[in-house]
C-alpha positions in Angstrom: -9.6 -25.3 7.5 -10.2 -21.9 5.8 -9.3 -21.6 2.1 -6.0 -19.9 1.4 -6.2 -16.2 0.6 -5.7 -15.6 -3.1 -2.5 -13.9 -4.0 -3.5 -10.3 -4.8 -0.3 -9.8 -6.8 -0.2 -13.1 -8.6 -0.1 -13.7 -12.3 -3.6 -12.4 -12.9 -2.6 -9.0 -11.4 0.6 -8.7 -13.4 -1.2 -9.6 -16.6 -3.9 -7.0 -16.0 -3.9 -3.3 -16.6 -1.1 -3.1 -14.0 1.3 -5.1 -16.2 0.5 -2.8 -19.1 1.0 0.2 -16.8 4.5 -0.9 -16.0 5.3 -1.2 -19.7 4.0 2.3 -20.4 5.9 3.7 -17.4 9.1 1.7 -18.1 11.3 4.8 -18.6 9.9 6.4 -15.4 10.3 3.2 -13.4 13.9 2.9 -14.6 14.6 6.4 -13.3 12.8 5.9 -10.0 14.7 2.7 -9.3 18.1 4.0 -10.5 19.8 3.9 -7.1 18.2 0.5 -6.2 19.4 -1.0 -9.5 22.9 0.4 -9.1 23.4 -0.8 -5.5 22.0 -4.3 -6.1 23.9 -4.9 -9.4 27.1 -3.9 -7.6 26.3 -6.5 -4.9 25.5 -9.1 -7.5 28.9 -8.6 -9.2 28.2 -10.5 -12.4 31.2 -11.5 -14.3 32.1 -12.2 -17.9 31.0 -15.6 -19.1 28.6 -16.2 -16.1 25.1 -17.7 -16.4 22.5 -15.4 -14.7 18.8 -15.9 -13.8 16.8 -12.8 -13.3 13.7 -13.6 -11.3 10.8 -11.2 -11.9 12.8 -9.5 -14.7 9.8 -7.3 -15.7 10.5 -5.0 -18.6 14.2 -6.0 -18.6 16.2 -3.2 -17.0 18.4 -5.5 -15.0 18.3 -8.4 -17.5 19.8 -6.1 -20.2 22.5 -4.9 -17.8 23.5 -8.5 -17.0 23.5 -9.6 -20.7 26.0 -6.8 -21.4 28.2 -7.7 -18.5 28.4 -11.5 -19.0 29.0 -11.0 -22.8 28.6 -13.5 -25.6 30.3 -16.2 -23.6 27.7 -15.9 -20.9 23.9 -16.1 -20.8 21.0 -14.6 -19.0 17.5 -16.1 -18.4 14.7 -13.7 -17.5 11.7 -15.3 -15.7 8.4 -13.4 -15.1 4.7 -14.2 -14.8 3.7 -11.0 -16.8 3.3 -11.5 -20.5 3.1 -7.7 -21.3 6.3 -7.0 -19.4 8.2 -10.0 -20.7 7.2 -9.2 -24.3 8.5 -5.7 -23.8 11.8 -7.0 -22.3 12.2 -9.3 -25.4 11.7 -6.3 -27.6 14.3 -4.3 -25.8 16.8 -7.2 -25.9 16.2 -7.6 -29.7 16.7 -3.8 -30.2 20.0 -4.1 -28.3 21.0 -7.2 -30.4 21.6 -9.2 -27.2 21.6 -12.7 -28.4 22.6 -14.1 -25.0 19.3 -13.3 -23.4 16.5 -15.8 -23.1 13.0 -15.5 -21.5 10.5 -17.7 -19.7 6.9 -16.8 -19.0 6.6 -18.7 -15.8 6.3 -18.8 -12.0 9.7 -19.4 -10.5 8.1 -21.6 -7.9 7.3 -24.3 -10.4 9.5 -23.5 -13.5 11.8 -26.4 -14.5 15.1 -24.7 -14.3 18.1 -26.4 -16.0 19.8 -28.1 -13.0 23.0 -26.5 -11.8 23.0 -24.0 -14.6 23.3 -20.5 -12.9 26.3 -18.9 -11.3 24.1 -16.1 -10.1 20.4 -15.7 -9.4 19.2 -12.1 -9.0 16.0 -10.3 -8.3 14.9 -6.6 -8.0 11.6 -6.7 -6.1 10.6 -10.0 -7.7 10.6 -12.5 -4.8 8.0 -11.0 -2.4 5.0 -12.4 -4.2 5.6 -16.1 -3.9 2.6 -18.0 -2.5 5.0 -20.6 -1.0 8.4 -18.9 -0.5 10.2 -21.9 0.8 9.1 -24.0 -2.1 10.0 -21.1 -4.5 13.5 -20.6 -3.2 14.1 -24.4 -3.1 13.1 -24.6 -6.7 15.3 -21.7 -7.6 18.2 -23.3 -5.9 17.8 -26.4 -8.1 18.9 -24.3 -11.0 22.1 -23.0 -9.3 25.6 -24.3 -9.5 27.2 -25.4 -6.2 28.6 -22.2 -4.7 26.2 -20.1 -6.8 25.1 -16.7 -5.6 21.6 -15.5 -4.8 21.3 -11.7 -4.5 18.0 -9.9 -4.3 16.5 -6.7 -3.0 13.1 -6.5 -1.3 11.2 -4.0 0.9 11.3 -4.1 4.7 8.1 -3.5 6.7 5.5 -0.8 5.8 6.4 1.4 8.9 10.0 1.5 7.7 9.1 2.3 4.1 7.9 5.9 3.7 7.8 5.5 0.0 4.7 3.3 0.5 3.4 4.6 3.7 3.2 8.3 3.1 1.3 8.3 -0.2 -1.2 5.8 1.2 -1.7 7.9 4.3 -2.2 11.0 2.1 -4.8 9.2 0.0 -6.6 7.6 2.9 -9.2 10.4 3.4 -10.3 10.0 -0.2 -10.9 6.2 -0.4 -13.2 3.8 1.4 -11.7 1.9 4.4 -9.3 -0.7 3.2 -9.3 -4.2 4.7 -6.4 -5.1 6.9 -3.4 -6.7 5.2 -1.8 -9.9 6.4 1.9 -9.0 6.7 2.9 -12.6 5.9 0.7 -12.9 2.8 2.4 -12.5 -0.6 3.0 -8.9 -1.2 5.4 -6.0 -0.9 6.3 -6.6 2.7 6.0 -10.4 3.0 9.8 -10.7 3.4 10.3 -7.6 5.4 11.4 -9.1 8.7 14.9 -10.4 9.0 14.1 -13.4 11.1 11.4 -14.7 8.7 13.5 -14.1 5.6 16.6 -15.8 7.1 14.5 -18.8 8.2 12.9 -19.2 4.7 16.3 -19.1 3.0 17.9 -21.6 5.4 15.0 -24.0 5.1 15.2 -23.7 1.3 18.8 -25.0 1.6 20.9 -21.9 1.3 24.0 -21.4 3.4 26.1 -18.4 4.4 23.0 -16.3 4.4 23.7 -12.6 4.8 21.0 -9.9 5.2 21.7 -6.2 5.1 19.3 -3.4 5.9 19.8 -0.4 3.8 18.1 2.8 2.8 18.2 3.7 -0.9 16.7 6.8 -2.5 13.6 6.1 -4.6 12.3 9.0 -6.6 12.0 10.3 -10.2 13.8 13.1 -11.9 11.2 15.6 -10.9 7.8 15.9 -9.0 5.7 15.2 -12.0 7.6 12.0 -12.9 7.6 10.8 -9.4 3.9 11.4 -8.9 3.1 9.6 -12.2 4.8 6.5 -10.9 3.3 6.7 -7.4 -0.3 7.0 -8.8 -0.1 4.8 -11.8 2.4 1.9 -11.2 3.8 2.4 -7.7 2.4 2.2 -4.2 -0.8 4.1 -5.1 -2.1 2.9 -8.4 -4.9 4.9 -9.9 -7.5 2.3 -9.2 -7.0 2.9 -5.5 -8.3 6.4 -5.9 -11.8 5.1 -6.9 -14.6 5.8 -4.5 -18.3 5.0 -4.4 -18.9 8.3 -6.2 -16.3 7.8 -8.9 -12.7 8.9 -8.8 -11.4 10.7 -5.7 -10.3 14.3 -6.2 -6.8 13.7 -7.5 -6.2 17.4 -7.6 -6.4 17.7 -3.9 -4.1 14.7 -3.5 -1.7 16.2 -6.0 -1.4 19.5 -4.1 0.4 17.5 -1.4 2.9 16.0 -3.8 5.9 18.1 -2.9 5.5 17.3 0.8 4.8 13.6 0.0 7.9 13.3 -2.2 10.1 15.0 0.4 9.2 12.2 2.8 9.5 9.4 0.3 12.9 10.1 -1.1 14.4 7.1 0.7 12.8 3.6 0.9 13.9 1.0 3.4 14.6 -2.5 2.2 16.5 -5.7 2.9 18.8 -5.1 0.0 21.7 -6.8 -1.6 21.9 -9.8 0.6 24.4 -12.4 -0.6 23.4 -16.1 -0.3 25.4 -19.2 -1.1 24.1 -22.8 -1.2 
């Protein structure tokens, strides 16, 4: 039997330069994901006094929002595998004097959640990287109250997601041939198909599974901001522009930025699904 393919976006990836890039680009990323955050938080509908788990909380955008909504009588736990991002989230929570926020540097697949603690489990693009998604969602469910809600947003398939597809196609002439990607392997599009995602959640023990396909704008305040994210922390990190002769001519790539951004203003995703166990 062949050895399993290593997760290219596992803990090592998020603790490398990419994790630090997300910290340095935090303000830009917050702007880029403004619409996604708004739509998904509305779907989550956290309430005063609730206990919330934020899976893949990253630098803390959504965790801070939840901590403010649930108030001192509630509590929020942020779980992430990236030490740089989690440290930054802790710093932001301390600056905001949010004493109801706690943090765990851990993989949600194996973390020992307090049984039946959470009213709501939420994730913004944090559940697509599980090596074993059924095991991960089963473990997450163990930390939820009976009747608890699971709400997350993740990308659909690459062809449906111009925010990824168009920049990568624009850069393709400048980079060596890339190996084919297994669409079911941990990564941006691993949960992109409705049938597979619904089956995973059902097998993990969730009931009343509801999936919704939606298109949400993803772009920065201006071209410069959007391109900074696309090339440094988004679908086309700077390291992808390396060639055998050094860095690819980013200037040529940048000249196409207005056309690229016109096509990537909306990203497709399975968003804001509501799940009850």
